[in-house]
N, C-alpha and C positions, 0 to 999 in steps of 0.2 A: 745196493744203495749205500750211501755213506752219511756222515754227519753233515755233508755239504749239499745234500739233496734238496731240491726245490721242485715242487710239483704245482703247476697251474692247471686247474680244471675249468672247463666252460661247457655249460648246457645252453644250446641256443634253439629257441622254437623256430621252426622253418615253415610251419603250415599248422593248420588246425589239429592235425593228428601226427605230427612229425616233430622229433626233437634230435638235434645233432649233439653229440658229446665229443669233446676234444680234450686230451690231456697232454701237456708238454712237460717232460722231465729234463731237468738240468742237474748235473752232478759232475763237476769237473774232476773230482777224485776217481770217479769210476768210468766216465764217458769222455770222449774226445770232443764231443759236441752235443747240444740238446737234441732230443728226439721227441716226436709227436705221434700219438695214436688217435684215430678219429673213427667214431662209429655213428650210425644213425639208427634211432629207435622209433618205432610206431607207438603212439599213445594208446593205452587201453583205458576206455571210459570207466570201467569198474574199478581201476586202481588209482591211487593218489601218489604223485611224486613228492616224496618229503626230503627235506634236507637232513643229512647226517654228517657229522664231523667226527673223525677218529682222533681221540685223545687218550693218553694213559689214564687209566682208572676212569674210563668213559662212564658217566653216570646216566647218560641218555639212553643206553641200551635197554633198560626196563621199559622205558617209554616207547621205544620203537617196537619192541616186542608186543607190547599192549596194543598198538595200532594195527600191527599185523594180525593179532588174534581177533580183534574186533572186526577186521575186514573179512576174516575167513568164517566168522559166524553169520555174516550177511547172506 
């Protein structure tokens, strides 16, 4: 991937216990055309789907680890 990379991610609920994930990657420096990956996930009632964004010097990582640790203690 290069400086021109652009990624669009989509999480789509398709039923009470099913979520589809799709990511489309566009990078005209590296690829000749955009490409897409798609996966389907089953929801697990004992887990919570949380939003996470990756940024340099990500300050949310301790928060996400705390959520994970609290869930493991249950």
